[in-house]
C-alpha positions, 0 to 999 in steps of 0.5 A: 487907950485909943479906940481900935476896932469896935467902940465899947460903951458902958451905959449905967444907971448910978444911984437910987433912980429906978427909971431906965427907959432913956438908958435903954434907948441910948444903949440900943441906939449905940448898939444899932450904930455898930458899937458894943454896949454893956448895960449895967442895969439899975442901982449901980454904985460908981465903984461898980460902974468903973470896975465894969468899964475897966474889966470890959475895956470900955472906951466910954461910960454913959451915965443916965441920971434922973435923981438929982444926984448928978454932981455927986455921981459924976464926980465920984466916977471921974475920981475913981477913974483917976485913982485907977489910972483909967481916966482915958475912958470918956465919960458922958451922960444925960438925964434931968440935969439943970443947964446951970450944972452943965458947965461945972460938970464939963469943967470937972471932966464930963465930956458931954451932957445930953438933956431930955429930948436930945435925938439919939442920932446926936448921941451916936454921932457925938460918941463916934466923933469923940472917940474917933478923935482919940483913935490910934492908927492901926491895921484894918479892923476885923469886921464885927456886928453890933452887940449888946450885953445885959440889955433887955428887949423891953425898950 
C-alpha cells in the first residue's frame, strides 16, 4: 500500500493504561495537519488495533503506551500485521519508554518512538515525511479537509 490522498492514522491506547491525554493531543495535531485520524479509545487489544487499521485502510498506527508493557504490545501489533499481510502499515509510538528499549523496538520494526516532551510538530513532520517516502505516484488528489473519527473534544 502506498499513501495516496489524505493520510490515515489509527491512534490507539493498547493494554490497561488509562491515561490518554497524550494520545488525544497527538490525534488532534495530526488531524489539524490535515490527516484523517481514527482514535480507538482506551484499553484496546493488539488484535482490535490491527483489525481497525486494516478495516480503516490506515497508512500508520500510532501507539501510546505508558504502562511499561511497550515491548510486549509493540511486538504483538507487529506480529499481527505480518500475519494479516498488512505489514506495510507503518507503526510508531510514544509514551514512557526507556531510552535503552528504543533501539530493540526499532530493530523489531517500530518505525519511530517519541518520548515525553516531543513537540507535536515533530510528530506531524515525521509522519508526513515517512509516509510521503512511501507514496505511490498518481493523479491529482481530491481536496479533503481534516477529519477525526471517535476523538472526543476533551483535549
